[in-house]
Structures are given as C-alpha cells and as structure tokens.
C-alpha positions in Angstrom: -11.5 307.0 45.4 -8.6 305.7 48.6 -9.4 303.2 51.4 -7.7 302.3 54.1 -7.0 299.5 56.6 -6.4 299.5 60.7 -4.2 295.8 61.1 -2.8 295.0 64.1 0.8 293.8 64.4 1.1 293.9 68.3 0.2 295.4 71.6 1.3 298.6 70.9 2.3 298.7 66.6 -0.5 298.6 63.9 -0.1 298.6 60.0 -2.1 301.6 58.2 -2.3 299.9 54.6 -3.5 302.8 52.1 -4.7 302.3 48.8 -6.2 304.3 45.7 -5.6 307.5 45.9 -3.7 310.1 48.5 -4.5 314.0 47.1 -6.7 316.6 48.5 -9.9 315.7 47.5 -9.6 312.3 49.9 -7.4 314.2 52.8 -9.9 314.5 55.0 -11.2 311.2 55.6 -7.0 310.1 55.3 -6.7 312.5 58.3 -9.4 310.8 60.3 -7.8 307.1 59.5 -4.0 309.3 60.3 -5.2 310.2 63.3 -6.9 307.4 64.7 -4.3 304.8 63.7 -1.8 306.9 65.4 -4.3 306.7 68.9 -4.4 303.5 68.4 -0.2 302.4 69.8 3.2 304.1 70.1 4.2 302.4 66.0 2.8 303.4 63.3 3.2 301.9 59.8 1.9 303.6 56.7 1.9 301.0 53.9 1.6 303.4 50.9 2.1 299.6 48.6 -0.7 299.8 47.1 -1.7 303.4 46.1 -2.4 304.6 42.9 -0.6 308.3 43.1 -0.4 310.9 45.1 -0.1 314.6 45.4 1.6 317.5 47.3 -1.1 317.6 50.0 -0.6 313.7 50.2 2.7 314.1 51.0 2.0 317.5 53.0 -0.4 315.2 55.3 1.9 312.4 55.6 4.8 315.3 57.2 2.0 317.0 59.8 1.2 313.2 60.5 4.5 312.3 61.5 5.0 315.8 63.6 2.0 314.7 65.1 3.4 311.5 66.2 6.8 312.6 67.4 4.8 315.3 69.6 3.0 312.7 70.8 5.9 310.2 71.3 5.0 307.9 69.1 6.7 306.5 66.3 5.3 306.8 62.4 6.8 304.8 59.3 7.0 303.4 56.0 6.9 300.3 54.7 10.0 299.3 52.6 7.6 299.0 49.6 7.7 302.6 48.1 5.5 302.9 45.1 6.8 304.3 42.2 4.2 307.6 42.2 5.4 308.2 45.6 8.8 309.1 44.8 7.8 310.4 41.0 6.2 313.0 43.0 8.5 313.7 46.0 11.3 314.3 43.4 8.1 316.9 41.0 7.4 318.4 44.5 11.1 319.0 45.9 10.8 316.9 48.4 13.5 314.7 47.5 16.5 316.5 47.1 20.3 316.0 48.1 20.1 317.6 51.5 23.5 316.7 51.9 24.7 319.9 50.8 22.5 322.1 52.3 21.5 323.5 55.2 18.1 321.9 55.6 16.9 319.7 58.4 16.3 316.5 57.3 13.6 315.8 60.1 11.1 318.3 58.6 9.0 315.1 57.3 9.5 311.9 59.1 10.7 309.6 56.0 12.9 312.5 54.8 16.1 311.5 56.4 14.9 307.8 55.3 15.6 309.2 51.5 18.7 310.7 52.0 20.5 308.2 53.3 19.6 305.6 50.7 
C-alpha cells in the first residue's frame, strides 16, 4: 500500500510525504499525486522518510517527475532524510554509480547530482 499527503510549506512551496511502497503497483496513483503537487507551487520537496520500499519503476517515476518540474521551471528536491531502501535500490539498479569518472551527465535525474557530490 502507498499513501501520500501534500503539505504547504509556504505560498510557493509544498512537501509531498510518501509512505508505503513506491513501486509499479502504485505507480499510477503516485504519478497522479506528483503531478497534482507540481501544479500547486514552484517548489516541491518529496519526503521519502517513511517509505518501506521502492523499485525501479518508483525511481523512474521520480526521475520523470524531476524532468516534468524542470520543463515547467519548477524545483523538485528530495528531503534529506533518505531511507536505506531508497539507497539500496539506487545501488542495485545502477542509478547510483560513480559518474565523476564517466562522460555521463548527472542531470538525468534531479537527485543524481546530490548523490554524486556526497
């Protein structure tokens, strides 16, 4: 099961709190909540602290949301409290790898540059 809650931070900023599973089974409802949240303001922080798991589809969904935000000239970021299941999925899927020594861009997904620079 996946749940989400949109919370206003200020006039132009919102936080989308996700919990449960961020996976292919829940992708459509999560996508709808992400798109609705992006319409609300200029800045959106995604809070993943309470997720129990995320799969490749979940990572791709977040990546696509970042591209949608960028095209709309909005800012999408992740809350700094990242659960281990997110990190594990990044490692297992190949999203999180040392890009400093490659010619690949770190802006493919909005959160990659944050991870590379840690």
